[in-house]
C-alpha positions as CSV (number, residue, x, y, z in Angstrom):
1,M,0.0,0.0,0.0
2,E,1.2,3.5,-0.9
3,Y,1.0,6.4,1.5
4,V,0.8,10.2,1.1
5,W,2.1,12.8,3.5
6,Y,0.2,16.0,4.2
7,W,0.6,19.1,6.4
8,L,-2.2,21.4,7.7
9,D,-2.1,25.1,6.7
10,D,-3.6,28.1,8.4
11,S,-6.9,27.7,6.6
12,K,-7.2,24.1,7.9
13,Q,-6.5,22.6,4.4
14,W,-4.3,19.5,4.2
15,I,-1.6,20.1,1.6
16,E,0.5,17.3,0.1
17,Y,4.2,17.7,0.6
18,G,5.9,18.8,-2.6
19,K,2.6,19.9,-4.3
20,E,2.2,23.2,-2.5
21,H,2.3,25.0,-5.9
22,H,1.3,24.3,-9.4
23,P,4.2,25.4,-11.6
24,V,3.8,27.2,-15.0
25,I,6.7,28.5,-17.2
26,G,7.6,32.1,-16.4
27,A,10.5,34.3,-15.3
28,W,13.8,32.7,-14.2
29,G,14.6,31.9,-10.6
30,N,16.9,29.6,-8.5
31,I,15.6,27.0,-6.1
32,G,17.9,25.3,-3.6
33,T,17.0,21.9,-2.2
34,S,18.8,20.5,0.8
35,P,17.1,17.9,3.0
36,V,19.2,16.2,5.7
37,I,18.1,12.9,7.3
38,L,19.4,12.0,10.8
39,G,18.8,8.4,11.8
40,D,20.0,6.6,14.9
41,T,23.5,6.1,13.6
42,V,23.6,7.3,9.9
43,T,23.7,10.8,8.6
44,K,23.2,11.4,4.9
45,G,22.2,14.2,2.6
46,W,22.0,15.7,-0.9
47,F,21.8,19.1,-2.5
48,L,20.3,20.0,-5.8
49,T,20.1,23.4,-7.5
50,L,17.7,24.1,-10.3
51,S,17.2,27.0,-12.6
52,I,13.5,27.1,-13.5
53,S,10.8,29.7,-14.1
54,L,7.7,29.4,-12.0
55,F,4.6,31.1,-10.9
56,F,2.1,29.4,-8.8
57,L,-1.6,28.8,-9.5
58,Q,-2.5,26.8,-6.3
59,H,-1.9,27.9,-2.7
60,P,0.0,31.0,-3.7
61,N,1.0,31.8,-0.1
62,H,2.8,28.5,0.4
63,A,6.5,28.0,-0.3
64,T,7.2,24.6,-1.8
65,A,8.8,22.2,0.6
66,T,12.2,20.8,-0.5
67,V,10.9,17.3,0.2
68,T,8.1,15.4,-1.4
69,S,5.5,13.0,0.0
70,A,7.2,10.1,-1.8
71,F,10.6,11.1,-0.4
72,L,9.2,11.2,3.2
73,E,7.6,7.8,2.8
74,E,10.8,6.3,1.5
75,E,12.8,7.7,4.4
76,Y,10.1,6.7,6.9
77,Q,10.2,3.1,5.7
78,A,14.0,3.1,5.8
79,D,14.2,4.4,9.4
80,K,11.0,5.0,11.5
81,N,13.2,6.7,14.1
82,G,14.8,9.2,11.7
83,V,14.6,13.0,11.7
84,I,14.1,15.0,8.5
85,F,15.4,18.6,8.1
86,F,14.0,20.5,5.1
87,R,13.3,24.0,3.8
88,A,10.2,25.8,2.6
89,G,11.1,29.2,1.2
90,S,13.4,30.8,3.7
91,Q,12.3,28.7,6.6
92,Q,13.9,25.5,7.9
93,Y,11.7,22.7,9.4
94,K,12.2,19.5,11.3
95,L,10.0,16.4,11.2
96,D,10.7,13.6,13.7
97,F,9.4,10.2,12.7
98,A,9.6,8.9,16.2
99,V,6.7,11.2,17.3
100,I,4.5,8.9,15.2
101,V,5.6,5.8,16.9
102,F,5.9,6.7,20.6
103,L,3.9,9.8,21.5
104,F,0.5,9.0,19.8
105,Q,-0.4,12.7,19.7
106,G,-0.1,13.0,16.0
107,M,2.9,14.2,13.9
108,V,4.1,17.7,13.7
109,Q,6.7,19.7,11.8
110,T,8.6,22.2,13.8
111,N,10.1,25.5,12.6
112,V,13.7,25.3,13.6
113,V,14.1,29.0,14.4
114,F,10.7,30.0,15.8
115,Q,9.7,26.6,17.2
116,T,6.2,26.9,15.8
117,Q,4.5,23.7,14.8
118,R,2.0,22.4,12.2
119,K,0.1,19.1,12.2
120,V,1.2,16.4,9.8
121,T,-0.6,13.2,8.7
122,R,0.2,10.1,6.7
123,L,-2.6,8.4,4.9
124,P,-3.0,5.6,2.4
125,K,-3.2,6.8,-1.2
126,Q,-6.7,6.5,-2.6
127,S,-7.0,5.0,-6.1
128,E,-9.9,4.0,-8.3
129,G,-9.6,2.2,-11.6
130,G,-5.9,2.4,-11.5
131,Q,-6.0,6.2,-11.4
132,D,-4.3,8.1,-8.6
133,R,-6.9,10.3,-6.8
134,S,-4.6,11.7,-4.1
135,Q,-4.6,15.2,-5.6
136,N,-8.4,15.4,-5.5
137,M,-8.8,13.7,-2.1
138,T,-10.6,15.7,0.5
139,L,-9.4,14.9,4.0
140,S,-12.3,15.1,6.5
141,H,-11.9,17.9,9.1
142,P,-12.7,17.0,12.7
143,V,-16.0,18.2,14.1
144,Y,-15.8,19.8,17.5
145,P,-18.6,20.2,20.0
146,P,-21.1,23.0,19.0
147,Q,-20.6,24.8,22.3
148,W,-16.9,25.2,21.7
149,D,-15.6,28.6,20.8
150,Q,-14.7,27.9,17.1
151,T,-12.2,30.9,17.1
152,A,-10.1,29.2,19.8
153,L,-8.9,26.0,18.2
154,P,-5.1,26.0,18.3
155,E,-3.2,23.6,16.1
156,I,-1.0,22.7,19.0
157,G,-1.9,23.0,22.6
158,F,-5.0,24.2,24.3
159,K,-7.2,27.2,25.1
160,L,-9.1,27.8,28.3
161,I,-12.6,29.3,27.8
162,Q,-14.3,30.7,30.9
163,L,-17.9,29.7,31.2
164,S,-20.7,31.9,32.3
165,Y,-22.5,30.9,35.5
166,D,-25.9,30.9,33.7
167,S,-24.8,28.7,30.8
168,Q,-26.1,25.1,30.5
169,E,-22.6,23.7,30.7
170,Y,-21.9,25.5,33.9
171,R,-25.2,24.4,35.5
172,K,-24.6,20.8,34.6
173,I,-21.1,20.7,36.2
174,K,-22.3,22.7,39.2
175,T,-25.1,20.1,39.9
176,L,-22.6,17.2,39.7
177,F,-20.1,19.0,42.0
178,E,-22.6,20.1,44.6
179,K,-24.0,16.5,45.1
180,T,-21.1,15.8,47.4
181,M,-19.5,19.2,48.0
182,K,-22.2,21.1,50.0
183,N,-19.8,23.4,51.9
184,Y,-17.8,24.5,48.8
185,C,-18.7,26.7,45.9
186,I,-17.3,27.1,42.4
187,D,-15.2,30.2,41.8
188,Q,-14.5,29.6,38.2
189,L,-15.2,26.9,35.6
190,Q,-13.2,26.8,32.4
191,R,-13.7,24.6,29.3
192,I,-10.5,23.0,27.9
193,Q,-10.4,23.2,24.1
194,N,-7.5,21.0,22.9
195,P,-8.2,19.9,19.3
196,T,-5.4,17.3,19.3
197,L,-6.7,15.5,22.4
198,W,-10.3,15.8,21.2
199,D,-9.3,14.2,17.9
200,L,-7.7,11.3,19.7
201,F,-10.7,10.9,22.0
202,Q,-13.1,10.8,19.0
203,C,-11.1,8.9,16.4
204,L,-9.0,5.8,16.3
205,Q,-7.5,5.2,12.9
206,E,-7.2,1.6,11.8
207,E,-5.4,0.4,8.6
208,L,-7.3,-2.2,6.7
209,P,-6.0,-4.1,3.6
210,N,-7.4,-1.8,1.0
211,S,-8.4,1.4,2.8
212,A,-8.0,3.6,5.7
213,V,-11.1,3.6,8.0
214,Q,-11.5,6.1,10.8
215,L,-13.7,4.8,13.5
216,R,-14.7,6.9,16.5
217,Q,-13.5,5.4,19.7
218,K,-17.2,5.2,20.8
219,E,-18.2,3.4,17.7
220,K,-15.3,1.0,17.9
221,M,-16.2,0.1,21.5
222,K,-19.8,-0.3,20.5
223,K,-18.9,-2.6,17.6
224,I,-16.6,-4.7,19.8
225,H,-19.1,-5.1,22.6
226,Q,-22.2,-5.2,20.4
227,L,-23.8,-2.4,22.4
228,N,-26.4,0.1,21.4
229,G,-24.6,2.8,23.3
230,V,-21.2,3.3,25.0
231,N,-20.8,3.8,28.7
232,E,-19.4,7.4,28.9
233,R,-19.4,9.4,32.1
234,L,-18.4,12.8,33.4
235,L,-16.0,12.0,36.3
236,F,-13.8,14.1,38.6
237,H,-10.0,14.0,39.1
238,G,-8.1,15.8,41.8
239,T,-4.5,16.8,41.3
240,N,-1.7,19.1,42.3
241,P,-2.0,22.6,40.8
242,S,1.5,22.1,39.3
243,H,0.1,19.3,37.1
244,V,-2.9,21.2,35.6
245,S,-1.1,22.7,32.6
246,A,0.6,19.5,31.6
247,I,-2.8,17.6,31.8
248,C,-4.5,20.2,29.7
249,E,-1.7,19.9,27.1
250,Q,-0.9,16.1,27.1
251,N,-3.9,14.4,28.8
252,F,-3.8,12.3,32.0
253,D,-0.8,10.1,32.6
254,W,-0.8,7.7,35.5
255,R,2.9,8.1,35.9
256,L,2.3,11.7,36.7
257,C,-1.1,11.5,38.3
258,G,-1.2,8.1,40.0
259,T,1.2,8.9,42.8
260,H,-1.3,8.3,45.6
261,G,-1.6,4.5,45.2
262,T,-2.6,1.9,42.7
263,L,-5.2,-0.1,44.7
264,Y,-7.3,-0.9,41.6
265,G,-4.6,-0.9,39.0
266,K,-1.8,1.1,37.5
267,G,-3.8,3.7,35.6
268,S,-5.4,7.1,35.8
269,Y,-8.1,7.4,38.5
270,F,-11.4,9.1,38.2
271,A,-14.2,9.5,40.7
272,R,-18.0,9.7,40.5
273,D,-18.0,12.0,43.5
274,A,-16.2,15.3,43.7
275,S,-15.7,14.8,47.4
276,Y,-13.5,11.8,46.8
277,S,-11.3,13.7,44.3
278,H,-11.1,16.6,46.7
279,E,-9.0,14.5,49.0
280,Y,-6.2,14.6,46.3
281,C,-6.4,18.4,45.7
282,S,-3.9,20.8,47.1
283,P,-5.0,24.4,47.8
284,R,-3.3,27.4,46.3
285,C,-4.1,30.8,47.9
286,G,-7.3,29.2,49.3
287,R,-8.5,27.8,46.0
288,Y,-8.6,24.2,44.8
289,S,-8.4,22.9,41.2
290,M,-10.2,19.8,40.0
291,F,-10.7,18.3,36.6
292,V,-14.0,17.1,35.1
293,A,-13.3,14.6,32.4
294,Q,-15.3,12.8,29.7
295,V,-14.4,9.2,30.2
296,L,-15.3,6.1,28.1
297,V,-15.5,3.6,30.9
298,G,-17.1,0.9,28.7
299,D,-17.4,-2.5,30.3
300,F,-15.7,-2.6,33.7
301,V,-14.5,-5.2,36.1
302,Q,-13.1,-5.3,39.7
303,G,-9.7,-3.8,39.9
304,S,-6.5,-5.2,41.4
305,P,-3.1,-3.6,42.4
306,E,-1.1,-5.7,39.9
307,Y,-3.1,-4.8,36.8
308,C,-1.2,-2.7,34.2
309,R,-4.2,-3.1,31.9
310,P,-7.7,-4.5,32.3
311,P,-8.0,-8.3,32.5
312,A,-9.2,-10.4,29.7
313,R,-12.9,-11.4,29.5
314,A,-13.9,-14.9,30.4
315,G,-13.8,-17.1,27.4
316,N,-11.8,-14.7,25.2
317,S,-8.2,-14.0,26.2
318,N,-7.8,-11.5,23.3
319,R,-10.7,-9.3,24.4
320,L,-10.0,-7.1,27.4
321,Y,-12.4,-5.1,29.7
322,D,-12.3,-1.4,29.1
323,S,-11.7,-0.2,32.7
324,C,-11.4,-1.3,36.3
325,V,-13.5,-0.2,39.3
326,D,-13.7,-0.4,43.0
327,D,-17.1,-2.1,43.1
328,P,-18.7,-3.5,39.9
329,T,-22.2,-3.4,41.4
330,D,-22.0,0.3,42.3
331,P,-18.7,1.8,41.0
332,S,-17.5,5.1,42.3
333,I,-13.8,4.9,41.3
334,F,-12.8,4.1,37.7
335,V,-9.3,3.3,36.5
336,I,-8.5,4.0,32.9
337,F,-5.4,2.6,31.1
338,E,-5.7,4.1,27.6
339,K,-5.5,7.9,27.0
340,Q,-7.9,7.6,24.0
341,Q,-10.7,6.9,26.5
342,I,-10.3,10.2,28.3
343,Y,-10.8,13.8,27.4
344,P,-10.0,16.5,30.1
345,A,-13.1,18.6,29.5
346,Y,-13.1,21.2,32.3
347,I,-10.9,22.7,35.0
348,L,-12.9,23.7,38.0
349,E,-11.6,26.2,40.6
350,Y,-13.5,26.2,44.0
351,S,-13.1,27.2,47.6
352,V,-14.8,27.0,51.0
353,E,-18.2,28.6,50.7
354,T,-17.5,31.5,53.1
355,S,-14.6,32.7,50.9
356,C,-16.3,32.1,47.5
357,V,-16.1,34.7,44.8
358,V,-17.8,33.7,41.5
359,L,-16.2,34.9,38.3
């Protein structure tokens, strides 16, 4: 199967590497091309200078990259831990293949000087009747929740959107919080808008023999378990204020968050009751911070300290449960082992009721 490499421009269009412009004969100009590939142990490179006259009919604001999609795929197959350095116009960029393999937060190209980043994706080439359709292929853009601020969708990282106390979102979280936190009140509630984490929460890409199929994580779980719906819950997570920014950026990581014990497994812990999560919150200037997360708990089972992942289902050793809990008959604590099952939706700041100031 052949693959095509794309990068995401400012107008949210996926552009194939090496096809940023459509050339037509015109005035003379010089183009220098100098990619450098750094693998684990081998450094290699080449330089090519062309004299060619161009003006550009497509994407006139994009400088042509000095690498093509085919070149990237060839180098990726040769060394999946390699690093590519290339140029586009006067700017130099870096693309680290290892990001694909280990971080699972998508690929990015990084501007070497300014450290700005753009999303990169690698998809199977679409063909029909022996004809290459990659130039006409439209990549589906992710759909974000309608209540999100559509002007605050960063390519990399996150934005915090303060919610009004009279909004439906605010009232919903407030009701959940106050069920077990009678003597506390919410000072501020912010929605976390992290497009990268939302994409991972929504979509799990699977490669099939003749096509690329994107299945939403919910639909995948529904298909596996033959359910009409997926067990998704809004759950609380208490943490140290120093961890808040990292969680908003990178999602929950039990190696960072699970420092208070692993009674039901070595994963990230979430609670039905805010009062339980409050025990793991540290105040800063009289205020506490707590996450509210969207969690796909799916089918759960009794947890155990030695679990590094959920146990297999009875009668099928290849099919695991989705999460572990404290009590399968009435669970209040959930342990999640896969980041794709979690989206950190809100960060809630609260204090003792007597000192509460609502923003």
